[in-house]
N, C-alpha and C positions, 0 to 999 in steps of 0.2 A: 495546401495548408501549411502553416508555419511549422518548421521542424523544431519541436518543443520537447524537452525532456526534463522532468522535475523530480522524479523519485529515484534518487541515486545515493549510494553510501560509500564511505571512504575508510581509511585507516583510523579516523577519529573514533570509529565504533567497530563494526564487523566487516567492513569492506577490505578489498585487497590492494587498492591503489590510493595514492594521495589525492587530495582535492585538486592540486595543480595538474596531475596526470589525467584526472577525469575531465577537467575543463579543456585541456589541450586536445584530448581525444574527441570530445564533443565538437569543438571548433573545427577540427579536421574533417569530421563527418558532416559538416554543413549545418550544425545546430544554430538556430537563431536565438532561442530562449532556453537557457540552461540553468538548472538549479540542483543543489544538493540538499537533501532533507535528512540530515543525520538523525539516528535514533536518539530519543531523549534519554538522559541518565536514568538508570533503572536500579535502585537500591536492592530490590528483591533478587536481581540476577545481574551483577555488574557486567557479565560477558555479553548481555543482550542490549546494552545501551552505550551511549557515549562514555568514553573513559573518564575517570575522575579528574577534574581540573581542566578538561579540554574544551568546555563550552566557550569560554572567552577566546581561546586560541582559534577555535573553529570559526567563530563570528568574524574575528579579525582577518583570518585567511580569506574568507569569502568577500569581505570588503576590499581586500587587496586585489583579488581576482577580478572583481567588478571594475576596478580602475584599469587593470591591465588589459581587459577586453573591451573597454568602453569604445563605442562606435563600431565594433565588429561583432560582438555577441553579447546579448543581455545575460547577466549573471545574477542569480537570486540565491538568497540564503533562507532555506526552509528548515523545518523540523518535523520529524515523524514522532508525534506525541503518543506515548503509550498510556493506557488507562491508569496504570499503577505507578507512573512516574510523578515526581513533583511537578506542579503546574509551571508551564513555561512562562518566561517573561515576554512582554509584548515587543520583541525586537526582530521578529522573523517576517519575511515577505509573504509566506504562506505556511499553512499547517496541514499535515496529513494526520488524520485521527485513526488509530489502530488498536486492536485488541490482540495481544499475543499470549496472554495468560488468563486463566479463569480461577478465581479464588473460590475454593470449596472446602468446607470443613477444616479451616485453618491452614490450608495449603494453597500455594500459587502454582497451578498446574499449567505447564507450557503447552501451547496449542500446536506449535510448528517446529520445535527445537530438533526433534528426531522422530522417525517412525517408531522406533523401539519405545521411546517414552510415551508416545501417543497410545500405542497398544497397551502398554502397562497401565496407563492412567484409566483407560476404559475398563480394564479388568479389575483393578484394585479400588479405584475411586467410585466408578459408576457401575460396578458389578456386572460388567459385560454389556451394558446398554450404551452404545456409542451415541445414540440419538439424544440421550440425556445430556451428554457432553456438548453436543451441537446446540441443544436448546439453551443451555446456560451461556454458551458463546454468543448466540444471537440475541439473547436478552441483554447482555452487557453491551453488545454492539448498538442495540436500539437505545440504550440509556446513555451512551457516550456523549451526545450533544448536551446533556444536562450537566456533565462534569467539566467540560471545557469547550471553547469555541474552536472550530476547525473548518477547513475549506473542502478537503478531499477525503472521501471515505476509502481508507486503504484496504486493499485485497479483501473485499467484502466476505467471500466464502473461504477464508484461510483455513477453516476447520477441515476442508477437503484436500489439503495439500498432499497427504499420503493416501488418498482414497481413489486413485486413478482406477477407472472402470468399476467403481463402487466395490472395491476389493475388501473394504473394512465395514462399510454400512451402505445402505441404499439411500441415494439422494432422491428416490421416487417415493420413499416413505412419507406418508401425509404428515406425520409429526414433524419430520425434518422440513418439509416444504412450508408447513404452517409457521414454523419458527423463523425460517428465512424470510418469508413474505411479511411477517409482522415487523421484523427489523427493517426490511426494505421500505415498507410503507412509511415507517417513522422517519427514516433518513430522507426519503423523497419529500415528505412534508416539511422537513427542515432545510430543504433545497441544497443538500450536499451534492458535490460532484463525485460520481463513482468512477474509480479508475479501472481501466481494462489493463490488467497487469500480467506481463509475460514472465515474471521472475521465476516462477516454479518450473516453467518449461526450460529456461536456460540452465537451471540447476538440476534438470533431469527427473523431476518429480511428477510433472503433468504433461499432457499433450495439448491441452487447451489453456487459455489464460484464465485468471480469476476475473470475474465470476463465470460460472458455467453459462453456456449459451441460453438456456431457458431463463436464467435470471436476467441476462442482457435483454431478452425479448420483453420481459416484464418491465424492465426499466424504461424501454422505449415506449411501451404502452402507456406508461404513467408520465411521460414527458421529462424524465430525469436527464440531467446533463452527464456526459462521460468524458474522460480524458485518457489518452494512451500513456502507458507507463511500462518501463522495463524493469523497475525495481533493481537497478544494476548495482552489483557489488564488485564489479571489475570494469575497466575502461572499455574493453571490447564489446560489452553488452549494453551500452547506453541506449542503442536503438534496436535491441534484439526483438525480432518478431513484429515490428511495427507494420510492415506491409500485410502480413497475415492477419493482424488484429484489425486493420482497416477493412479487409475483406470480410472478416467475421461480423463486425458491427454493422457493415452495410447489409449483409444477409439477414441481420436481425431487425432491419428497418431504419437504422440511423443513416442520415445523410450529412450530419454535422458532428464535429467533436469540439471540445473545449480546449483552448490553449491559453497560456499566460503570456501576455505581451504588453510591454509598457506599463506593467503593474496592474493590468486589468485582465479579468476573465472574459475571453472572447469566443464566440461561436464561429467556426470556420468550416467550409465544405471539406469533406473527406477527399 
């Protein structure tokens, strides 16, 4: 399959390396189709999105990199669009749709900023009921296609980032599974591509990718497309966990994954 990596971040937002360094590393790793999908500007939390005034610089940088690698590596300019960001302009090659915050009772509650904030939100906002937090997260995830158009569903079960081994709530709880399945069904109906995302593993929060294996099996049963993603915030992680993710999705029934090549979404054998 084509060595493809589209979900990557740089110093334009919360990444640790420049776009130039990320592209150079991807090329050295044998990448054929490489994209950066910078976080959209986020007025409710400037630290969570592209820095003010950087959008045009980001786009110009990616155009320059495309010319630099022309004929050697395809370079794409994407955006990871957050629910509460201003709507993006139609200038990106692809869009990842993500929910990182839940608006509740006048507050924008972060889903994945830190474990401490997650636990505090469960206790103070949802009165100890973490499943209610998850239900609201999945409700917003299901509604996201009504807010803006996008191609890839980002880290579908991000709500479980700090819940390794079900340490904070049970993902076998039927309320949790009903909420997740409702969102999954809606996004499959909208023909979204679901990413298999190793980002939380590389940052030490999970042992398995987003989403959990039972969700990947449900996606396969419904004929949903999937794409491999490292959600890299550093150059060394651009292809983090790809071989393990291939084995995982194969065990869940998949024989093909989606790649982005020549500006098209293509199915290729694993």
